[in-house]
C-alpha positions as CSV (number, residue, x, y, z in Angstrom):
1,M,144.0,87.8,-49.1
2,S,144.2,84.4,-50.8
3,P,146.9,83.0,-49.2
4,I,145.3,83.5,-45.8
5,V,142.0,82.1,-46.9
6,D,143.8,79.1,-48.6
7,G,145.6,78.5,-45.2
8,L,142.2,78.8,-43.4
9,S,140.6,76.2,-45.7
10,E,143.6,73.7,-45.0
11,Q,143.4,74.1,-41.2
12,Y,139.7,73.9,-41.2
13,G,139.3,71.0,-44.0
14,E,136.1,69.6,-44.4
15,A,134.6,71.7,-41.4
16,V,134.1,74.6,-43.9
17,A,133.4,74.7,-47.6
18,V,135.6,77.6,-49.4
19,V,133.9,79.5,-52.6
20,K,136.5,81.8,-53.8
21,L,134.4,84.2,-56.7
22,N,136.0,87.2,-58.9
23,A,133.8,90.4,-57.9
24,R,135.3,91.5,-61.0
25,D,134.5,88.7,-63.4
26,G,131.4,90.2,-64.9
27,G,129.6,87.0,-64.1
28,L,128.5,84.8,-61.2
29,G,131.1,86.5,-59.0
30,Q,130.1,90.2,-60.1
31,Q,126.7,89.1,-59.3
32,A,127.2,87.9,-56.1
33,F,129.1,90.4,-54.5
34,E,126.6,93.0,-55.9
35,L,123.6,91.1,-54.2
36,S,125.4,90.8,-50.9
37,G,125.6,94.7,-50.3
38,L,129.2,94.3,-49.4
39,P,130.2,98.0,-49.7
40,G,134.0,96.8,-50.5
41,H,136.2,93.6,-51.4
42,P,137.6,91.6,-51.0
43,G,134.4,90.5,-49.1
44,Y,133.9,87.6,-46.8
45,V,130.6,86.0,-45.8
46,L,130.4,82.9,-43.4
47,L,126.9,81.0,-44.2
48,R,125.5,78.1,-42.1
49,P,124.7,75.0,-44.2
50,D,121.1,76.2,-44.4
51,G,122.3,79.7,-46.4
52,S,121.9,81.8,-43.1
53,E,124.2,84.3,-43.1
54,V,126.2,84.3,-39.8
55,W,129.2,86.7,-40.4
56,R,130.6,89.3,-42.7
57,G,133.5,91.3,-43.5
58,Y,135.2,93.5,-46.0
59,G,138.8,94.5,-47.2
60,Q,142.0,93.6,-45.6
61,Q,141.3,91.2,-42.6
62,P,144.0,90.1,-40.2
63,V,144.3,86.1,-40.0
64,G,143.1,86.5,-36.5
65,V,139.6,88.1,-37.1
66,L,139.1,85.6,-39.8
67,E,140.0,82.7,-37.6
68,D,138.1,83.9,-34.6
69,A,135.2,84.1,-36.5
70,L,135.3,80.6,-38.0
71,S,135.9,79.2,-34.6
72,A,133.1,80.8,-33.1
73,V,131.0,79.8,-36.0
74,L,131.7,76.3,-35.2
75,A,131.5,76.5,-31.7
76,G,127.7,77.4,-32.0
77,S,128.5,80.9,-30.6
78,G,128.8,82.9,-33.4
79,G,126.3,84.2,-35.7
80,R,123.4,86.3,-35.2
């Protein structure tokens, strides 16, 4: 999934901040994964600048699903 996430990071540029964490690193990444409550990985969580969650997913995701989620959030129509 890294090539897809890297591509989206390039596509959306400064409009989004991408943080990649390793769920098996025994450190920060693993702590974040465990606290997130995601049932599997890879995991994806979209957050607003204030830290509120607007979308989450896990497992292999088609690029279109991630693009749609990002576009909806950036357009102000995504989220909870």
